[in-house]
C-alpha positions in Angstrom: 5.7 4.7 6.8 7.5 7.1 3.8 9.2 6.1 0.7 13.0 7.1 2.3 11.7 4.2 5.5 12.0 1.7 2.7 14.9 3.2 1.2 16.6 3.2 4.5 16.8 -0.1 4.8 17.8 -1.0 1.3 20.8 1.0 1.2 23.2 -1.4 0.6 26.3 -1.0 3.6 23.6 -0.1 6.4 22.3 -3.0 7.8 20.3 -3.2 10.6 22.7 -1.6 13.9 23.5 1.0 11.1 19.6 2.3 10.5 18.9 2.3 14.5 21.5 4.5 14.5 20.9 7.3 11.8 17.2 7.1 13.3 18.4 8.3 16.8 20.7 10.8 15.7 18.8 12.3 12.9 15.1 11.2 14.3 13.3 10.0 11.2 13.9 8.4 7.3 13.1 11.4 6.0 16.3 13.9 8.4 18.6 11.1 7.2 18.0 11.7 3.0 17.6 15.2 3.6 20.9 15.7 5.2 23.5 17.1 3.7 27.7 15.0 2.9 29.2 16.5 6.3 26.3 15.5 8.8 26.3 11.9 7.2 30.4 11.5 7.5 31.4 13.2 10.3 28.1 14.0 12.5 26.7 11.0 12.1 30.2 9.3 11.5 29.2 7.2 8.1 32.1 5.8 6.0 32.2 8.3 2.6 30.8 5.5 0.3 27.8 4.8 2.4 26.9 8.3 2.5 27.0 8.6 -1.3 25.0 5.3 -0.9 22.3 7.8 0.5 22.8 11.3 -1.1 22.7 9.2 -4.1 18.4 8.2 -3.3 20.5 4.5 -4.9 18.1 3.1 -2.7 14.7 4.3 -4.3 13.4 3.1 -6.8 13.5 -0.7 -5.2 12.0 0.7 -2.4 8.8 2.2 -4.6 9.2 -1.5 -6.6 8.6 -2.4 -2.8 5.4 -0.5 -2.1 3.3 -1.9 -5.1 4.8 -4.8 -4.4 3.2 -4.8 -1.1 0.0 -3.3 -2.2 -0.7 -6.4 -4.5 0.2 -8.5 -1.8 -2.2 -7.2 0.8 1.0 -6.4 3.0 0.8 -3.9 6.0 4.3 -2.3 6.0 4.9 -0.3 9.8 7.7 1.8 10.4 9.8 2.2 13.7 8.5 5.7 14.0 4.8 5.4 13.5 2.9 5.5 16.0 1.4 1.7 15.4 4.6 0.2 15.7 5.4 -1.9 18.9 6.5 -0.6 21.8 8.5 -3.0 23.5 9.8 -4.0 20.2 11.5 -0.3 19.5 13.0 0.0 23.0 15.8 -2.9 22.3 19.0 -1.6 20.2 19.0 -3.9 17.1 15.0 -2.8 16.3 14.1 -3.7 12.2 13.4 -0.4 10.6 10.1 -1.4 8.8 8.2 -4.3 9.2 6.1 -6.3 7.0 3.1 -7.5 8.0 0.7 -9.6 6.5 -2.9 -9.5 9.1 -3.9 -7.4 12.2 -0.8 -5.5 13.5 -2.8 -4.7 16.7 -1.9 -8.0 17.9 1.7 -7.2 17.8 0.9 -3.9 20.4 -1.6 -6.2 22.6 -0.2 -8.6 26.2 2.5 -10.4 23.9 4.0 -13.8 25.8 6.4 -16.1 23.9 6.5 -19.4 23.7 9.9 -21.3 21.7 11.4 -25.2 22.5 12.6 -27.9 20.3 11.6 -28.6 16.6 11.8 -32.0 18.0 8.7 -31.8 20.1 7.0 -34.5 22.2 4.2 -35.4 23.6 5.0 -33.9 27.5 6.4 -30.8 25.7 2.9 -30.3 23.4 0.4 -31.0 26.0 2.4 -27.8 28.6 1.4 -25.6 25.4 -2.0 -26.3 26.2 -2.0 -26.5 29.8 -0.5 -23.3 29.6 -1.9 -21.5 26.5 -5.1 -22.4 27.6 -4.9 -21.5 31.3 -3.6 -18.0 29.8 -6.1 -17.3 27.9 -8.9 -17.3 30.0 -7.2 -15.5 33.2 -5.1 -12.9 31.2 -7.2 -10.5 29.1 -5.5 -9.0 25.3 -3.4 -12.4 25.6 -1.6 -12.3 22.4 0.9 -15.8 21.8 4.2 -15.0 19.8 6.5 -18.0 17.7 8.5 -18.5 15.0 5.5 -21.0 12.9 8.6 -23.5 12.9 7.9 -27.6 13.5 7.6 -28.4 16.8 7.2 -26.2 20.2 6.4 -23.2 17.8 3.7 -24.7 16.0 2.5 -26.4 19.4 2.0 -22.6 20.4 0.4 -21.0 17.1 -2.5 -24.2 17.5 -2.9 -24.0 21.5 -4.0 -19.8 21.1 -5.7 -20.7 18.1 -8.2 -24.0 20.4 -8.4 -21.2 23.3 -9.5 -18.7 20.5 -6.8 -15.7 20.9 -4.8 -13.9 18.3 -1.1 -15.5 17.9 1.3 -14.0 16.4 3.9 -16.0 13.8 7.5 -14.2 13.4 8.7 -15.2 9.8 12.3 -15.7 8.7 11.8 -14.8 4.4 9.5 -12.2 3.1 6.1 -12.1 2.3 3.3 -13.9 1.3 5.1 -16.9 2.0 5.6 -18.8 5.0 8.7 -21.2 6.4 8.1 -24.1 6.6 5.4 -24.7 3.9 3.8 -27.1 5.0 2.5 -24.6 7.9 1.3 -22.0 4.8 -2.3 -23.9 5.9 -1.4 -22.5 9.4 -0.3 -19.1 8.1 -4.5 -18.2 7.0 -5.8 -19.5 10.2 -3.4 -17.5 12.3 -4.4 -14.0 9.7 -8.5 -15.4 9.5 -8.5 -15.3 13.5 -6.9 -12.1 14.5 -3.3 -12.4 14.3 0.1 -12.0 12.2 2.5 -13.1 10.0 5.4 -10.5 10.6 9.2 -10.4 9.2 11.8 -8.0 8.5 12.5 -8.6 5.1 11.4 -7.3 2.1 10.2 -9.3 -0.8 13.9 -8.2 -2.5 16.0 -10.3 0.4 18.3 -12.4 -0.5 17.1 -15.8 0.8 20.2 -17.7 1.6 18.8 -19.5 5.2 21.1 -17.1 7.3 18.1 -15.1 8.7 16.9 -17.9 11.2 19.1 -16.3 14.5 18.3 -12.2 13.2 14.4 -13.5 13.4 14.8 -14.7 17.3 15.0 -11.5 18.7 12.2 -10.5 17.1 10.3 -13.1 18.8 12.3 -12.4 21.4 11.4 -8.7 22.0 7.6 -8.5 21.0 6.8 -9.9 24.3 7.5 -9.2 28.0 8.3 -12.7 28.7 9.7 -15.4 26.8 8.6 -19.5 28.0 10.8 -22.3 27.1 8.9 -25.0 26.7 11.4 -27.4 26.0 14.9 -27.6 24.5 18.2 -29.9 25.0 20.9 -28.4 25.8 21.6 -26.6 22.3 19.4 -24.8 19.7 17.5 -21.9 18.7 15.3 -21.6 21.5 18.3 -21.1 23.7 19.7 -18.4 21.8 15.6 -17.0 21.7 16.0 -17.5 25.2 19.4 -15.1 25.6 18.0 -12.6 23.3 15.2 -12.3 26.1 17.1 -11.8 28.5 19.5 -9.4 27.2 16.6 -7.4 26.9 15.5 -7.3 30.1 12.4 -9.7 29.2 11.1 -12.6 31.8 12.7 -15.1 31.8 10.7 -19.0 32.2 10.8 -22.3 31.9 8.9 -25.8 32.7 10.6 -27.8 33.9 11.7 -31.6 32.6 12.4 -35.5 33.3 15.7 -35.3 34.2 16.4 -38.1 32.3 14.8 -36.7 29.2 17.2 -35.4 26.4 14.1 -32.6 25.5 14.2 -31.2 28.3 17.8 -31.1 29.1 18.1 -27.3 28.0 15.2 -26.1 30.4 16.1 -28.3 32.9 19.9 -26.5 32.7 18.3 -23.1 32.6 16.2 -23.2 35.8 19.1 -25.2 37.8 21.3 -21.9 36.7 18.6 -19.6 37.8 19.1 -18.7 34.9 15.3 -18.8 34.0 12.3 -18.7 36.7 10.4 -22.6 36.7 6.5 -22.2 35.5 3.9 -25.0 35.3 0.9 -23.6 35.1 -0.4 -20.5 34.5 -0.8 -18.5 37.5 3.1 -18.5 37.5 3.4 -17.9 33.8 1.3 -13.9 35.9 3.5 -14.1 38.8 6.5 -14.1 37.3 5.5 -11.2 34.6 3.1 -9.3 37.5 -0.2 -9.3 35.4 -1.9 -9.1 38.3 -0.5 -6.1 39.6 -1.6 -3.7 36.7 -2.7 -3.4 33.1 -0.5 -1.9 30.9 1.3 -5.0 28.6 4.2 -1.6 27.8 5.1 -2.5 31.5 8.8 -4.7 32.1 9.2 -6.6 35.4 12.3 -5.2 36.9 15.3 -7.4 35.4 16.4 -9.5 38.9 19.9 -9.0 40.2 23.1 -11.2 37.6 22.9 -14.9 39.1 25.4 -16.3 40.7 27.7 -19.0 38.3 27.8 -22.0 38.7 31.4 -24.1 40.1 31.3 -25.3 35.6 29.8 -22.1 34.6 33.1 -19.8 36.7 35.8 -22.6 36.3 34.9 -21.8 32.3 34.7 -18.1 33.0 38.8 -18.1 33.9 39.8 -19.8 30.9 38.8 -15.7 29.5 42.7 -14.6 31.1 42.9 -11.0 29.1 39.9 -9.2 26.6 41.1 -11.4 23.7 38.2 -13.8 22.7 38.7 -17.3 22.5 37.0 -19.8 19.8 35.1 -22.5 21.4 37.7 -24.6 19.6 40.3 -23.5 22.0 37.8 -23.7 25.5 36.9 -27.3 24.2 41.1 -27.5 24.9 41.6 -25.6 27.5 38.6 -27.0 29.8 38.7 -31.0 28.1 34.4 -30.4 28.0 32.3 -32.4 25.1 31.1 -30.3 22.8 27.7 -30.1 24.1 28.4 -29.5 27.6 30.2 -26.7 26.4 27.7 -25.3 25.0 26.0 -25.5 27.2 28.1 -23.7 30.1 28.7 -21.1 27.0 25.0 -20.4 26.5 24.8 -20.0 30.6 27.9 -17.9 30.2 25.8 -15.0 27.8 22.5 -14.9 29.7 23.8 -14.5 33.4 26.0 -11.3 31.1 29.7 -12.6 31.7 31.3 -13.5 27.9 29.5 -12.6 25.1 29.2 -14.0 21.2 31.3 -12.9 18.0 30.9 -13.6 15.0 32.9 -17.0 13.7 32.2 -19.2 16.8 34.0 -16.5 19.0 33.4 -15.3 22.8 34.8 -12.3 25.2 34.7 -12.1 28.6 32.5 -8.9 28.9 
């Protein structure tokens, strides 16, 4: 990690994908700040005003304050060009240029498995977390459980890992050393004390406005070779994480539930629509991830063929008659579907790669 790495992240107007673009183009943050105006604007395609921000090194003072802050609070800083950066995360198109880590940074490069689900977990969902994590801990060497420290399934997954004696990583949507929600501060301390880690892409000078949870979900998905949705209704953050996992070519799995249970309707639909593989035991997970065939935790299972659309999904896709984006409201008017059913079908089409979501709750055909 260099001062330039943090300064790049803190330069106004760059953003996550802008940093990725510049790093891919120049190779390192130091080379970005050493570049000329022409190299930044003509070579890398930056707007002149953003190029001036880099040339004038506007963010260097803030970056120096950030390094001092992290030293005071025992926070490790890992840049995407460092050897210790998680290899699975780096291969995604929107990886963070810098990670801030409290605890054991090596946990992020272990054999990671993501477990996510609803905040309103039922006793069944919590029991399945305990069962899967406990069985996997006995069978899979070097296992690390990844989740988001949220209420419900997330915290159940972290607790199950601690009980099983394996490390767990919590990906946060806030700057360290604080944790959100604050009710889970004690669990966060246990995670760090037992070989796990707390990680975020947000520096301490980030303005907190509650909008970082969706971006956080992509990191939860990207750190692992596979993602298990343990329990979920038809909409929610866990299905967004599932969408990210699928888009990153991760193995997507889901735990089935009762047909009448609203807290399992999302997972059941993922399985029914062949977007996720059904898993009930550690053997199922090991088989899907092919962990019984090799020891390399960074090896991903080849992505299966795009699943066929259901009749309802195909009908919704037919509403996209041109390449112009359509809002969820317009799609509701065209189809007559209620918001819950429409949301479920839209997620299914996204997971199948047929559409993609745009800002403003709009969708475009791929």
